[in-house]
Each structure stands twice: as structure tokens, then as C-alpha cells.
N, C-alpha and C positions, 0 to 999 in steps of 0.2 A: 313711600312713593306709590300712589295709586297706579294700578295697571291700566293700560288703555282698555276700555270696555267696548271693543269693536262689535261684539254681539248685540249691543243695544242700539247701534246706529239706525237700523231700519225702524225700530219702534220710535226713536226720537224724531225721526223725519215724518213719520205718520202723524204723531202728536202735533208737530209744528204745522203740518199741512192742514190738519183738521181745524186748528184754532185760527190760523192765519189765512185759511182759504187757498192754500197752495198744495195741489196734489203732488205726490212724489212717486218715484220709482223705488221699490223696496230693494235693499241690498240682498244679493243672492246668498242663500244659506251656505253654499260651499265656500264662497269667498270669506264670509264672516268666520266660519269655523277655521279656515286656514289662517286667518289673521290672529285669532285667539291662540291657536296652537303655536304659531311663530313667536308670539309674545311670551309664551311660557318656556319655550325650549332654551335650556341652559341658564336662564335667569339673567335679565339685563344687568342687575346690580353686580352679580358675580363676574360676568363677562366684562363689565366696565372696570371693575377693580383690576382684573388681569391686564386689560389694555393700558390702563394708567400706569401700572407697575412697569410696563415695558417702554413707556414714554421717557424722553429726556425732559429735563426741567423746562427747557425752552418750549417743548411741545405742550407740556402741561400748562404753562403760562398762557400760551396762545389760546388754548382750548377753553379758558374761563373768561374770554373776552367776547362781548357782543359788539361788533363795530358797525360802521355805516359810512358809505360814500354816496353823494347825491348823483346817481347815474342810472340809466336804463340800458346801458351798453353791456350786452352779455359778456363780451371779452374782458372789459374792464372789471366787471363784477367778479368774474371767475378768477382773474389774476389777483384781485384783492383777497379773496377767500383762500387762495392757494397758500397764504401765509399760515394757515392752520387755525383760524379763529373758530371758536365754538358756536358762534351765532352771528346773525345779521338782522338789523331792524330796518324794515321798510318804512320810508317816510314819503311825503308827497312827491319829492323829486324822483322817487323810484317807480312812480305810477306811469305806465306808458299811455300814450294818447288813446289807444284802443284797448279796452279791457281784456279782450281776447288774447292780447300779447303778454299779459301779466305772468302766466305760467312759464313763458320763455325766460322772463326775468328771474323768477324764483328758481327755475331749473338750473340756471347758470351759476347759482350760488353753491351748488353741490359739487365740489371738486371730486369727492368720492361718493358716487351715487348709492353705494351700499350703506353709507353712514352719513346722511345729510346733516348739515348744521341745523341749529335751531333757527328757524326763520320766523321772526316776530313782526307784529303789526299792532298799532293802537286802533283797534276797531271797536270802540264803545258804541258807535251809532250816534246819530244826532250831532251834538256839539263837536265831538272828536270822532272823525270818520275819514278814512282814506279811500274806501271803496264806494264809488258812485252808485253801484247797484244795490247797496244796502239802504233801503227805505223802510225797513222794519221798525216797529216802535222802539224808541230809545228812552233814556232815563226821564226826560221831562214828562212823558206820557205814562211810563211804567210806574212811577212812584205813587200814582194814585189808583193803580189797578191791582187786582189780585195776583198772587205769585205765579199762578199758572200761565198768565199772560206773559210774564217775564220769561218763563221757561220756554214758551213757544217762540218768542222773539229771538232769544239767544240761541236756540237750536237752529233756526233759520239763518241767523247771522253767522254762526260758526260753520254752517255748511258752505256758505259763500266764501268764507275765508279759507277753509280747507281745500275747496275746489281749485283755488288759485295756487296751491302748493305751499301754503303757509301753515306752519305747525304749532305756533304759539300765538295766542291772542292776549295782549295786555288790555283786556276789555272790560273787566269787572271792577267797578269803582265801589269799594267797600267802606269808603269814608261816609260818615253820616253827619248831617247838619240840618237844622231848621232855619239857619241864618241865610236869608235870601241875598245878603251882600257878600257872602263867601264865594270865592272863585270856584269852589268845588260844588256849590249848591246845585247848579244846573246839570251836573254830571252824576250826582249821587242817586242811588236807587231808593232813597227814603229819607224822611225827616225825623224818624225816631229809631232807636236801636233795634227793636224787635221787628218792626215792619221791614226795615232795611235788611236785617238778617234773613228773613224769609225770602226776599227777592234775590239776595246775593247767593244763597244756597241754591235757589232755583236756576239762576243764571249759570252757576258753576256746574251743577249736575248736567244741565243741557249741553253745555259746551264740551265737557269732558268726553262725550260720545264721539266727538269729531277731532279734537285737538287738545293741546295743553292749555288750560285756562289759567288766568292770573288774577290774584287779588291785589288791589292797590288802593291806597298808598300807606302801608303799615308804618306806624301804629294808628294812623288816622288824622286827616287834615281838619276834621270837623271842629276839634277843640282848639286848634292853633290858627288864629287869624293871620292873613297874609298869603301871598302867592309864592310858592317855592321855586317858581321859574325865575324870580328876581331877588329873593331873600331867603332867609332861614326862619320860617314861621316858628313861634314859640308859644308854649302854654305852661301854666303852673299846675295843671290838673294832676292830681295824685294818681299813683298806681291803682289804688282802690277805686277811685272814681272812674278811671279808664276801664277797669275790668268789668264794670257794670254798665258801661255806655259805649264808648268808641270801639272797645274790643269785641262786642257782641257780633257784629256782622262778619268780622274776620274769623272769629271762632266758628261761626256757622259755615263759612266758605271752606275752611280747613276740614271740618267734619264732612262736608259734601264732596270732598275729594280733589280740591284744587291742586294742580301740579306745580304751580309757581306762586311765589309770594314776593311782591315788589316792595322794597323799603323806601320810604319817603325821606326827603331832606327836611326834616322838621324836628324840633326839640321839645321834649317833655322834661322841663328842668327839674321836677321833683324826682324823676327816675334817673336821668343822666344829663349832664351838661352838653354832651356831644349830640350832633344830629343823629337820629335813629339809624340812618344809613351807615354811620361810622361808629355805632355803639355796640360793643360786645354785650352789654346788659340787655338791650332790646333783642338781640339775636338769641340770647339764652331764653328770654321770655317766649319768643316765637317757637323755639324748639321744645322747651320744657313745660311751659304753661299751656300753650295752645296745641302742642303735639305735632307741629308741622314737620314733615319728613322730606319734603320735596326740594326743589331748587329755589334758593333765595337770590333775587336779582336786585341790583340797585336801580333806583330811578336814574335818569340821565345824569351822569357825573358832570356834564357840561353845565348843569344848573348850579352846581356848587361854584363853578367859575363865575357864573353870571351874578352870584350873590354879591360879588365885590369884596368878600372877606379875604384878607391877605393869606391866611393860613390854608385856604382852599384853592389858591391860584394855579397850582401845579397838578394837572390831571394824572400824571404818573404817580405822584405821592398819594393822591386821592384813591387811585386804584389799589395801591398796596394797602392803604389804611382800611379800605372797604373789605378787602379779602381777609385781613387780619381780624376785623370785627366779626366776620362770620358769613359774609356774602359768598355765594358760589359763582356768580356770574356778574361781571362789571360791564355796565352799559355806558357808552359814550357817543353823544350826538353833537350837541351844541358846542361850537368852537373847535370842533375837530377838523383835521385834515386827513387826506389819505394815509399819512404817516403816523397819526396819533395812536392808533391801536397797536401798531408794531412797537412804538416807543413804550407804550404801557406794558406790553409783554416783556420787553427788555428790562424795564424797571422792576417787574416782578421777579425775574431771574436774578437781578442784582440784589434784591431784598433777601432772596433765599441764600445767596452766597455770602452776604454780610451778616446774616443771622437775625435780621429784623422781621422776617416772616418765616415761621416754622414750615419746613417742607411738608409736614403732615397736614397742615391746614390747606396748602395748595393741592395736595393729592386728594384730600377729602372733597374739596370743591370740584376738582376735575372729574372725580368719580361720580358725583351727583349729576353734573351736567351731562356726562357721557351716558349715564344710566337713562336719563330722559331721552337723549338722542336715540339710543338703542330701542327703547320702548316705543317711541313714535315711529321709527322706521320699520318696526315689526308689526305694526297694527293697521296697515292699510286695508281697506275694504272696497268692494265694487259697488258704489252708490253714486247717485247724482240727482239733483233736482230735475224735474221734467222741463223740457225746453220751452214749454208754453206757460210755466208758472209766472205769476206776477206778484211781487212782494206787496204786502198790505201797507198802506200809507199810515 
């Protein structure tokens, strides 16, 4: 798990400002030093392990769920998160009419302000964007530009996200394809593995100065035709072929320090018949072959329901299967109600009690999630874009 590099925040913002034409206020040295010291004190992983050991099974189960309700009402959001969920994803329905009100929304999600949940957003820029203020270059422009332009764009993008009180950006598309008919083409950062890898690494390193960046959608949509929002795309690409093509941008992002890895609902039949998000083999590959040590999160489990495949029609069963496969955080949006996340937590507890999910697997997942939460909460710094800065178009 990479530590938050608060000391580099000021430098990242200066680089972004120089390239994008946006002057910045530098973070004060005292605040940066304080943040770095806070992140080191006691060790987040050790403290997380101690906290998880003191939790009930029900508390651990809730802590590995990232839920969602379509509301901007602070009271409703706070009551929802009081169930103990480890995270919340912001969608369009969570965006207030006035951008200035977004910190009120995100602030309401922290029931315990000393240990905020993981607050995530899909802020890729361009095609997938929740923040109207983000007019920085996105994938459609970046895929033809040098990697340093990607670094500048994502540093600026991450600063906007972090200022809103959001700690995780599901923003780095590491899928690679040259197929213009692919649903992921317009969101990918390149059309060949090496160029994509350079931009993915640049986007990762830039964002990690501000928040937890995420690589998606492992092991890669490029080789598997079809849209996983409506089906389970499949490819016969071999593991050896994957390792020299689709894997390259993910490996680069891992090496650059990505905190989160999102697993896609797609199947590489030569590796495993199950979707990667439910495949223990693909989780082993991410940990052992790529060396990823951070938090693994599913793509929206609601997408499995939307596939229409009968065996994936139960989100509670999907959540248990996802944890058993090796995910640390289960994400549910499409098809969910305000009760769904609680039902998933109860289902995880039941799986522990009936022996279908090892308690050690749940404890490991909860520890990884809590480690990231502790790391992020200890790494704040005093910085902000200047009030007169205008994002580059």
C-alpha cells in the first residue's frame, strides 16, 4: 500500500499550473510536514489490524461495502452511512445544484470525522465526468499527447476532486484498445500498450499526490468485445498474450503507486471461465504477478444483475462471491435501494456463520480498506487552487 505523499502536493500543483496555465498557491511547509508525520505515526496497517480485530463480524461486513443512495440531503446521507459502510460512491444524483455545496454533501457522509469513509467518484474527465468544473484535457485529447500532458491534466483534475472532500477517484482507465467501435475506446488513454502504460503511470503518479487513484477495469476490456454494463464481455486471449498487451498499462499503474485496483465484469476464458471480478485466479495474478498490495474493488455489482444471467441475479450472493474471490471492497449502484447495502452486509455475516466465506478473508479485506481510510485521513495538507485559476479547455 503506497503511503500518501503529502510532501509532493505543492510540486504537483506547480507542475500542473505551469503546463495548464493555472497558477497555484503552494502548500505550506508546516502543514505538509505535519501530514507526513501523521501518516507515519503508529503505521496505518498496524492500527487497522488492531481496529479490525476489535470489530464484530457485522461491523467488518459493513466496512467492506461501498454503497450509494441518490440524494443530496445531508441528513439522509448521514443516516445511511451510520450503518457503518466503508465507502460511498457519488453519482450524478449526489451532485448539488451549486458546486459550492458539494463539500456539505461529502462532509455529511463522515459519521466519524476522525475516520471518514472512502468517498469515491468516477471523474475520468470528458465522457465520464461528474464535476462540471473539470474542463481539463481528457482521454480523447490525451491519447495523442505526451505523457507529461496527462500528468498535468490529472494533477489538476485530482485537485478539484480532493477539494470537494472526495478521497478516491475511479478515474484512470487502464484498458487499451485500437478498436474505435469498442465502448471503452473513447475513455482509454492510448491505442497501444506501451503508450497507454506511459499515460496511465503519469495519471497515477499525479493523482496520488492528492487522493487514492484507481486503475480500471482489470484485467482489461480492450481484448473483450461488448459492454459490461449490459453483458459479460468475453475473450479467448491467452494469459501469455495478456501479459504482453492488456496487462502492460495495469502493471505500469501498479508500479506508479495506485492505491486501488478495480476489477471488471469480463471473462478471459483461457484463464478462468468466471468473470474476473469473481475469479480467485485473477486476484492471485493481481497480487502475485503484478505485485498489487492495495485495495481491490469490484466494478458496480449492479452490472452483473443487468447482464441478465440468472446466476448473477442476487446482489447478496454476488457480494459474498466477490469477497471470496479476493475483492476487498464491494461496490453496488445499479438496481440498488437504500436497503441493498445493509442486506449485503447481513448476507456476508451469514456466509461467515455458515462457513461459505472464511472469516480470515473478511478480516483481510476489512484491514486493507481500513488501512487506506487511515492513510487518507492522516494525509491532509493545506493547499488550494487559486480563486482566479481557469481550467484549460
